[in-house]
RODO-2510 file (C-alpha; in nm, 4 decimals, decimal comma):
residues 456
     n   res          X          Y          Z
     1     x    11,1018     8,3746     8,6614
     2     x    11,2370     8,7072     8,7954
     3     x    10,9832     8,9466     8,9396
     4     x    10,8795     9,2198     8,6957
     5     x    10,9398     9,5825     8,7845
     6     x    10,6361     9,8086     8,8163
     7     x    10,7039     9,9524     8,4690
     8     x    10,7498     9,6074     8,3122
     9     x    10,4244     9,4920     8,4716
    10     x    10,2471     9,7998     8,3362
    11     x    10,3757     9,7297     7,9838
    12     x    10,2792     9,3628     8,0157
    13     x     9,9228     9,4409     8,1231
    14     x     9,8632     9,7108     7,8602
    15     x    10,0489     9,5784     7,5548
    16     x    10,0402     9,1960     7,5616
    17     x     9,7755     9,0622     7,3172
    18     x     9,4574     9,0207     7,5228
    19     x     9,3955     8,6569     7,4311
    20     x     9,7435     8,5626     7,5488
    21     x     9,7220     8,7854     7,8576
    22     x     9,3772     8,6650     7,9718
    23     x     9,4796     8,3027     7,9157
    24     x     9,8046     8,3528     8,1044
    25     x     9,6205     8,5161     8,3926
    26     x     9,3362     8,2638     8,3852
    27     x     9,5411     7,9419     8,3877
    28     x     9,6692     7,9841     8,7459
    29     x     9,3376     8,1219     8,8735
    30     x     9,1520     7,8293     8,7196
    31     x     9,4139     7,6001     8,8701
    32     x     9,3560     7,7520     9,2127
    33     x     8,9778     7,7286     9,1787
    34     x     9,0047     7,3701     9,0560
    35     x     9,2244     7,2709     9,3478
    36     x     8,9694     7,4230     9,5873
    37     x     8,6772     7,2514     9,4121
    38     x     8,8537     6,9176     9,4004
    39     x     8,9223     6,9542     9,7720
    40     x     8,5494     7,0198     9,8318
    41     x     8,4527     6,7130     9,6318
    42     x     8,7207     6,5000     9,7981
    43     x     8,6056     6,6189    10,1392
    44     x     8,2478     6,5251    10,0482
    45     x     8,3673     6,1864     9,9195
    46     x     8,5436     6,0898    10,2411
    47     x     8,2591     6,2117    10,4629
    48     x     8,0084     6,0256    10,2440
    49     x     8,1740     5,6999    10,3422
    50     x     8,0414     5,7609    10,6941
    51     x     7,6798     5,7380    10,5729
    52     x     7,4012     5,9306    10,4019
    53     x     7,3278     6,1490    10,7072
    54     x     7,6941     6,2516    10,7355
    55     x     7,7026     6,3348    10,3653
    56     x     7,3887     6,5450    10,4010
    57     x     7,5385     6,7241    10,7035
    58     x     7,8283     6,8531    10,4927
    59     x     7,5735     7,0115    10,2609
    60     x     7,4104     7,1822    10,5588
    61     x     7,7393     7,3265    10,6868
    62     x     7,8161     7,4457    10,3337
    63     x     7,5726     7,7310    10,4044
    64     x     7,7982     7,8433    10,6898
    65     x     8,1073     7,8188    10,4707
    66     x     7,9264     8,0188    10,2018
    67     x     7,8528     8,2954    10,4528
    68     x     8,2190     8,3136    10,5564
    69     x     8,3159     8,3173    10,1895
    70     x     8,0621     8,5930    10,1288
    71     x     8,2334     8,8181    10,3820
    72     x     8,5859     8,7293    10,2698
    73     x     8,5158     8,7582     9,8982
    74     x     8,3218     9,0827     9,9411
    75     x     8,6197     9,2540    10,0989
    76     x     8,8608     9,0759     9,8649
    77     x     8,6829     9,1751     9,5440
    78     x     8,6119     9,5262     9,6717
    79     x     8,9781     9,5869     9,7471
    80     x     9,0961     9,3866     9,4433
    81     x     8,9062     9,6078     9,2026
    82     x     9,0600     9,9190     9,3595
    83     x     9,4070     9,7617     9,3640
    84     x     9,4114     9,6750     8,9924
    85     x     9,2835    10,0191     8,8952
    86     x     9,5319    10,1981     9,1233
    87     x     9,8183     9,9912     8,9859
    88     x     9,6989    10,0768     8,6345
    89     x     9,7325    10,4424     8,7408
    90     x    10,0773    10,3671     8,8942
    91     x     9,9530    10,4573     9,2448
    92     x    10,1232    10,1832     9,4504
    93     x    10,0729    10,3587     9,7846
    94     x     9,6936    10,3543     9,7470
    95     x     9,7009     9,9899     9,6372
    96     x     9,8882     9,8933     9,9558
    97     x     9,6369    10,0920    10,1608
    98     x     9,3417     9,9018    10,0156
    99     x     9,4898     9,5545    10,0640
   100     x     9,6019     9,6275    10,4239
   101     x     9,2649     9,7756    10,5172
   102     x     9,0656     9,4916    10,3601
   103     x     9,2860     9,2336    10,5333
   104     x     9,2092     9,3798    10,8756
   105     x     8,8372     9,4069    10,7957
   106     x     8,8201     9,0428    10,6818
   107     x     8,9981     8,9089    10,9885
   108     x     8,7765     9,1013    11,2306
   109     x     8,4517     9,0134    11,0482
   110     x     8,5527     8,6466    11,0278
   111     x     8,6190     8,6411    11,4020
   112     x     8,2761     8,7892    11,4743
   113     x     8,1065     8,5288    11,2544
   114     x     8,2972     8,2501    11,4275
   115     x     8,2047     8,3680    11,7768
   116     x     7,8358     8,4148    11,6963
   117     x     7,8192     8,0791    11,5198
   118     x     7,9719     7,8988    11,8185
   119     x     7,7306     8,0637    12,0614
   120     x     7,4222     7,9523    11,8671
   121     x     7,5554     7,6373    11,7001
   122     x     7,2648     7,3918    11,7335
   123     x     6,9859     7,6408    11,6545
   124     x     7,1786     7,7591    11,3482
   125     x     7,2266     7,4033    11,2231
   126     x     6,8549     7,3333    11,2599
   127     x     6,7604     7,6509    11,0756
   128     x     6,9970     7,5555    10,7937
   129     x     6,8223     7,2228    10,7421
   130     x     6,9684     6,9652    10,9819
   131     x     6,7380     6,6817    11,0727
   132     x     6,7853     6,5119    11,4091
   133     x     6,9909     6,2371    11,2422
   134     x     7,2158     6,4962    11,0717
   135     x     7,2566     6,7276    11,3721
   136     x     7,5486     6,5530    11,5495
   137     x     7,7441     6,5375    11,2238
   138     x     7,6733     6,8970    11,1214
   139     x     7,7645     7,0360    11,4649
   140     x     8,0923     6,8387    11,4730
   141     x     8,1826     6,9683    11,1280
   142     x     8,0777     7,3286    11,1862
   143     x     8,2780     7,3818    11,5082
   144     x     8,6165     7,3701    11,3354
   145     x     8,4948     7,5681    11,0352
   146     x     8,3721     7,8484    11,2625
   147     x     8,6931     7,8429    11,4693
   148     x     8,8965     7,9051    11,1535
   149     x     8,6579     8,1698    11,0112
   150     x     8,9035     8,4646    11,0542
   151     x     9,1709     8,2751    10,8607
   152     x     8,9246     8,1744    10,5882
   153     x     8,7995     8,5299    10,5372
   154     x     9,1435     8,6957    10,5403
   155     x     9,2855     8,4366    10,2978
   156     x     9,0393     8,5483    10,0299
   157     x     9,1729     8,9050    10,0523
   158     x     9,5329     8,7847    10,0124
   159     x     9,4434     8,5595     9,7222
   160     x     9,2505     8,8191     9,5212
   161     x     9,5069     9,0927     9,5898
   162     x     9,7807     8,8782     9,4390
   163     x     9,5675     8,8177     9,1304
   164     x     9,4917     9,1897     9,1017
   165     x     9,8640     9,2601     9,0996
   166     x     9,9164     9,0026     8,8254
   167     x    10,0766     8,7326     9,0430
   168     x     9,8102     8,4714     8,9816
   169     x    10,0565     8,1808     8,9609
   170     x    10,1974     8,2539     9,3053
   171     x     9,8437     8,2826     9,4393
   172     x     9,7556     7,9414     9,2969
   173     x    10,0654     7,7849     9,4547
   174     x     9,9661     7,9131     9,7985
   175     x     9,6142     7,7743     9,7639
   176     x     9,7355     7,4459     9,6185
   177     x     9,9700     7,3837     9,9096
   178     x     9,6875     7,4009    10,1624
   179     x     9,4267     7,2153     9,9600
   180     x     9,6580     6,9288     9,8673
   181     x     9,7459     6,8976    10,2344
   182     x     9,3739     6,8778    10,3064
   183     x     9,3315     6,5820    10,0713
   184     x     9,6081     6,4014    10,2633
   185     x     9,4766     6,4906    10,6081
   186     x     9,1111     6,4022    10,5383
   187     x     9,1462     6,0203    10,5457
   188     x     9,4055     6,0433    10,8223
   189     x     9,1820     6,2409    11,0577
   190     x     8,8466     6,0855    10,9564
   191     x     8,9488     5,7192    10,9555
   192     x     9,3017     5,6971    11,0973
   193     x     9,2275     5,9022    11,4094
   194     x     8,8580     5,8003    11,4015
   195     x     8,7406     6,1628    11,4306
   196     x     8,4533     6,1278    11,1811
   197     x     8,3080     6,4471    11,0381
   198     x     8,4994     6,6614    11,2883
   199     x     8,8192     6,5170    11,1410
   200     x     8,7220     6,6417    10,7963
   201     x     8,6586     6,9892    10,9342
   202     x     8,9867     6,9900    11,1292
   203     x     9,1728     6,8909    10,8116
   204     x     9,0091     7,1856    10,6371
   205     x     9,1059     7,4276    10,9136
   206     x     9,4687     7,3114    10,9235
   207     x     9,5087     7,3265    10,5464
   208     x     9,3576     7,6750    10,5269
   209     x     9,6023     7,7963    10,7907
   210     x     9,8892     7,6663    10,5777
   211     x     9,7566     7,8493    10,2710
   212     x     9,7042     8,1643    10,4762
   213     x    10,0619     8,1692    10,6053
   214     x    10,2064     8,0980    10,2602
   215     x    10,0097     8,3842    10,1044
   216     x    10,0715     8,6278    10,3918
   217     x    10,4480     8,5791    10,3663
   218     x    10,4387     8,7180    10,0128
   219     x    10,2935     9,0471    10,1417
   220     x    10,5497     9,0888    10,4196
   221     x    10,8594     9,0821    10,1982
   222     x    11,0188     9,4223    10,1379
   223     x    11,0884     9,3634     9,7689
   224     x    10,7227     9,3139     9,6704
   225     x    10,4996     9,5881     9,5269
   226     x    10,1940     9,5145     9,7418
   227     x    10,2603     9,4974    10,1158
   228     x    10,0425     9,4558    10,4248
   229     x    10,1646     9,6735    10,7102
   230     x     9,9902     9,8567    10,9976
   231     x    10,0987    10,1945    10,8594
   232     x     9,8972    10,1302    10,5414
   233     x     9,5696    10,0645    10,7265
   234     x     9,3398    10,3497    10,6332
   235     x     9,2131    10,6015    10,8865
   236     x     8,9619    10,7373    10,6362
   237     x     8,6147    10,5884    10,6884
   238     x     8,5377    10,6522    10,3204
   239     x     8,7947    10,3882    10,2184
   240     x     8,6102    10,1245    10,4223
   241     x     8,2823    10,2244    10,2592
   242     x     8,4464    10,2074     9,9143
   243     x     8,5714     9,8533     9,9720
   244     x     8,2283     9,7350    10,0836
   245     x     8,0471     9,9249     9,8073
   246     x     8,2674     9,7906     9,5271
   247     x     8,2540     9,4422     9,6778
   248     x     7,8779     9,4520     9,7343
   249     x     7,7996     9,2442     9,4215
   250     x     8,0097     8,9656     9,5696
   251     x     7,8353     9,0008     9,9052
   252     x     7,5048     8,9750     9,7256
   253     x     7,6182     8,6804     9,5117
   254     x     7,7804     8,4842     9,7949
   255     x     7,5166     8,5835    10,0491
   256     x     7,2443     8,4688     9,8139
   257     x     7,4403     8,1474     9,7681
   258     x     7,4341     8,0881    10,1422
   259     x     7,0612     8,1656    10,1559
   260     x     6,9933     7,9416     9,8552
   261     x     7,1851     7,6549    10,0152
   262     x     6,9870     7,6899    10,3379
   263     x     6,6535     7,7025    10,1538
   264     x     6,7513     7,4065     9,9376
   265     x     6,8362     7,1968    10,2422
   266     x     6,5154     7,2997    10,4174
   267     x     6,2993     7,2078    10,1185
   268     x     6,4884     6,8847    10,0456
   269     x     6,4686     6,7837    10,4128
   270     x     6,1010     6,7015    10,3628
   271     x     6,2067     6,4232    10,1237
   272     x     6,4587     6,2661    10,3646
   273     x     6,8349     6,2617    10,4247
   274     x     6,8902     6,0940    10,0858
   275     x     6,7400     6,3959     9,9083
   276     x     6,9638     6,6412    10,0981
   277     x     7,2691     6,4244    10,0278
   278     x     7,1817     6,3905     9,6570
   279     x     7,1472     6,7662     9,6051
   280     x     7,4615     6,8362     9,8066
   281     x     7,6732     6,5971     9,6002
   282     x     7,5241     6,7092     9,2655
   283     x     7,5899     7,0733     9,3495
   284     x     7,9488     7,0001     9,4525
   285     x     8,0112     6,8349     9,1142
   286     x     7,8377     7,1178     8,9274
   287     x     8,0427     7,3727     9,1193
   288     x     8,3636     7,2259     8,9782
   289     x     8,2629     7,3589     8,6370
   290     x     8,1320     7,6823     8,7825
   291     x     8,4605     7,7341     8,9670
   292     x     8,6509     7,6916     8,6399
   293     x     8,4289     7,9546     8,4767
   294     x     8,4722     8,1909     8,7717
   295     x     8,8484     8,1280     8,7590
   296     x     8,8573     8,2276     8,3928
   297     x     8,6645     8,5424     8,4853
   298     x     8,9073     8,6190     8,7671
   299     x     9,1861     8,6026     8,5096
   300     x     8,9908     8,8537     8,2986
   301     x     8,9112     9,0969     8,5812
   302     x     9,2622     9,2343     8,6518
   303     x     9,3166     9,2709     8,2763
   304     x     8,9941     9,4703     8,2464
   305     x     9,0580     9,6771     8,5589
   306     x     9,4192     9,7527     8,4732
   307     x     9,3415     9,8602     8,1162
   308     x     9,0363    10,0577     8,2236
   309     x     9,2593    10,2504     8,4646
   310     x     9,5178    10,2935     8,1859
   311     x     9,2487    10,4367     7,9481
   312     x     9,2558    10,1396     7,7076
   313     x     8,8834    10,0612     7,6492
   314     x     8,9644     9,8734     7,3276
   315     x     9,1522     9,6134     7,5296
   316     x     8,8721     9,5877     7,7861
   317     x     8,6227     9,5080     7,5110
   318     x     8,8533     9,2586     7,3377
   319     x     8,9311     9,0833     7,6661
   320     x     8,5615     9,0460     7,7485
   321     x     8,4778     8,8951     7,4091
   322     x     8,7636     8,6468     7,4265
   323     x     8,6702     8,5466     7,7834
   324     x     8,3069     8,4795     7,6891
   325     x     8,4082     8,2596     7,3938
   326     x     8,6586     8,0656     7,6040
   327     x     8,4234     8,0189     7,8994
   328     x     8,1284     7,9138     7,6842
   329     x     8,3380     7,6505     7,5057
   330     x     8,4571     7,5081     7,8383
   331     x     8,1011     7,5044     7,9770
   332     x     7,9568     7,3317     7,6703
   333     x     8,2156     7,0528     7,6701
   334     x     8,1769     7,0059     8,0457
   335     x     7,7976     6,9891     8,0222
   336     x     7,8080     6,7115     7,7638
   337     x     8,0624     6,5090     7,9602
   338     x     7,8884     6,5399     8,2964
   339     x     7,5459     6,4582     8,1532
   340     x     7,6786     6,1330     8,0075
   341     x     7,8443     6,0047     8,3249
   342     x     7,6149     6,1602     8,5896
   343     x     7,4997     5,8280     8,7479
   344     x     7,8561     5,6963     8,7637
   345     x     7,9739     6,0149     8,9334
   346     x     7,7005     5,9963     9,1954
   347     x     7,7809     5,6295     9,2573
   348     x     8,1371     5,7224     9,3533
   349     x     7,9993     5,8920     9,6621
   350     x     7,7069     5,6716     9,7688
   351     x     7,7324     5,3429     9,5794
   352     x     7,5169     5,1624     9,8374
   353     x     7,2311     5,4149     9,8220
   354     x     7,0432     5,3937     9,4887
   355     x     6,8038     5,6741     9,5873
   356     x     7,0914     5,9206     9,6264
   357     x     7,2299     5,8113     9,2878
   358     x     6,8958     5,8415     9,1095
   359     x     6,7964     6,1787     9,2510
   360     x     7,1437     6,3282     9,2233
   361     x     7,2030     6,2133     8,8634
   362     x     6,8784     6,3711     8,7444
   363     x     6,9567     6,6959     8,9263
   364     x     7,3048     6,7079     8,7708
   365     x     7,1701     6,6476     8,4205
   366     x     6,9168     6,9278     8,4615
   367     x     7,2002     7,1610     8,5611
   368     x     7,3969     7,0578     8,2516
   369     x     7,1175     7,1836     8,0246
   370     x     7,1829     7,5484     8,1209
   371     x     7,5561     7,5189     8,1861
   372     x     7,6627     7,6625     7,8440
   373     x     7,4946     8,0001     7,9184
   374     x     7,6468     8,0255     8,2661
   375     x     7,9745     8,1723     8,1377
   376     x     7,8197     8,4772     7,9714
   377     x     7,6116     8,5877     8,2713
   378     x     7,9096     8,5300     8,5022
   379     x     8,1414     8,7507     8,2969
   380     x     7,8922     9,0341     8,2484
   381     x     7,8595     9,0461     8,6266
   382     x     8,2349     9,0254     8,6881
   383     x     8,3057     9,2972     8,4291
   384     x     8,0585     9,5409     8,5826
   385     x     8,1973     9,4745     8,9288
   386     x     8,5669     9,5132     8,8511
   387     x     8,5025     9,8372     8,6575
   388     x     8,3117     9,9969     8,9432
   389     x     7,9466     9,9601     8,8325
   390     x     7,8607     9,8149     9,1711
   391     x     7,4858     9,8876     9,1665
   392     x     7,4200     9,7043     8,8412
   393     x     7,6671     9,4300     8,9304
   394     x     7,4950     9,3818     9,2661
   395     x     7,1573     9,3388     9,0989
   396     x     7,2945     9,0803     8,8549
   397     x     7,4757     8,9026     9,1366
   398     x     7,1472     8,8729     9,3259
   399     x     6,9659     8,7060     9,0370
   400     x     7,1135     8,3580     9,0123
   401     x     7,0605     8,2493     9,3730
   402     x     6,8494     8,5357     9,5003
   403     x     6,5736     8,7178     9,3129
   404     x     6,5327     8,4350     9,0603
   405     x     6,6110     8,1403     9,2858
   406     x     6,4207     8,2171     9,6075
   407     x     6,0686     8,2463     9,4586
   408     x     6,1280     7,9285     9,2572
   409     x     6,2531     7,7161     9,5489
   410     x     5,9572     7,8331     9,7596
   411     x     5,6919     7,7555     9,4984
   412     x     5,8032     7,4810     9,2543
   413     x     5,8283     7,1979     9,5132
   414     x     5,4656     7,2609     9,6111
   415     x     5,3531     7,1734     9,2587
   416     x     5,6248     6,9365     9,1322
   417     x     5,7570     6,7753     9,4498
   418     x     6,1268     6,6907     9,4498
   419     x     6,1487     6,7568     9,0753
   420     x     6,0687     7,1193     9,1582
   421     x     6,3770     7,1311     9,3799
   422     x     6,5889     6,9798     9,1025
   423     x     6,4577     7,2328     8,8487
   424     x     6,5041     7,5459     9,0607
   425     x     6,8719     7,6202     8,9926
   426     x     6,8588     7,5430     8,6170
   427     x     6,5601     7,7749     8,5670
   428     x     6,7247     8,0480     8,7779
   429     x     7,0462     8,0191     8,5714
   430     x     6,8514     8,0481     8,2462
   431     x     6,6632     8,3570     8,3642
   432     x     6,9860     8,5195     8,4863
   433     x     7,1367     8,4743     8,1393
   434     x     6,8442     8,6573     7,9791
   435     x     6,8596     8,9422     8,2309
   436     x     7,2357     8,9875     8,1710
   437     x     7,1989     9,0682     7,7997
   438     x     7,0661     9,4274     7,8305
   439     x     7,3304     9,5094     8,0941
   440     x     7,6030     9,3969     7,8554
   441     x     7,4607     9,6092     7,5736
   442     x     7,4231     9,9110     7,8045
   443     x     7,7818     9,8961     7,9273
   444     x     7,9386     9,8877     7,5814
   445     x     7,7128    10,1583     7,4314
   446     x     7,6268    10,3972     7,7150
   447     x     7,8221    10,7196     7,7840
   448     x     7,8337    10,6027     8,1461
   449     x     7,9701    10,2627     8,0458
   450     x     8,2830    10,1828     7,8499
   451     x     8,2529    10,5063     7,6534
   452     x     8,3192    10,6909     7,9798
   453     x     8,6683    10,5414     7,9680
   454     x     8,7037    10,6392     7,5993
   455     x     8,6161    10,9979     7,6838
   456     x     8,8118    11,0034     8,0095
***
């Protein structure tokens, strides 16, 4: 399909029926998120064949990956929100400035994380929940992940910028190329070259580099609207603050996710490697559904941001309602399906370890109970973030794996044992849903919410 002109893109984003537009935007973003989630599960599957300790080690290193994602997504979502609104105002120059500036910030921050992680590798792995039996596996895996941290972080900026411009399909293709390569390289490096867990991490690093180069090429072509060039990098400190401020809900959400993962591993460690492995696998499966819901929301965000910038609050409201209905339906169907086959899914990873299967299946079923309400709280948060209500969005982002999760994971296991660990995330998700309701009502009714756009 020929590339749309700026005017054609503007007409598309402001006049296409919202249900059709959100769906069109969401399909490739969901596809990209699914490919990434399937890669994560596949990676866990292959590593699990090395033993329970190796499987648990992947869950430990996931905290490191979450921290890198937190930095990358913070800068990506901060710039992405500004890009979609600037394009809605037909200010292409400013949009290029934000993507170029965020790209540089992500690369530099990723490099700093990688260097610090390498310098303190073993102590970090122990703090994140590695037992002595897990430590060799987690260190082998983390080395390659940390080495590729600048690429990981910068790739998020490229990916979100393309979605903000409305080129979600092209974004998905770039991600898919790398992640599909990862699925091929995993067994080759782990078993063929006998590299073990380090082979899985190397496969991840190589595949992410491929995705990075594919996405970057799209921003270097002269005929594209958004471009990344040194001349667009901002010299105004306020622009850097704006990117971080608007992206702060993502930093809070992803940072809390990294903290939650570390606390989970630390608490589960007391119940053995099987407990850490069970929770790691269950969460990876659960995150497939969550990634689909987030992908739907990422399809909604540029529609909301673009139309908010174009002074079309009616379309923002209609897009939000459609997205909630769609996401809730997907979550409900997924919850029923996963609850039914939970033991069989766990057995795919650790068939020879009945304890991992038993503990993981129960944890997954508990998560399925609250899955249908996950869509609503996710989209309230994403709406507030993409429309610039960063303070309220940051608070909501902190709830699910921060202000709600942390007190629960620190207290419930003391009274309920391992069941307390299994219950922590479901209870936190339920509480986050309840907290999101008044924020939704405020935004649609307050003069400082959507009515600000109506009066603007």
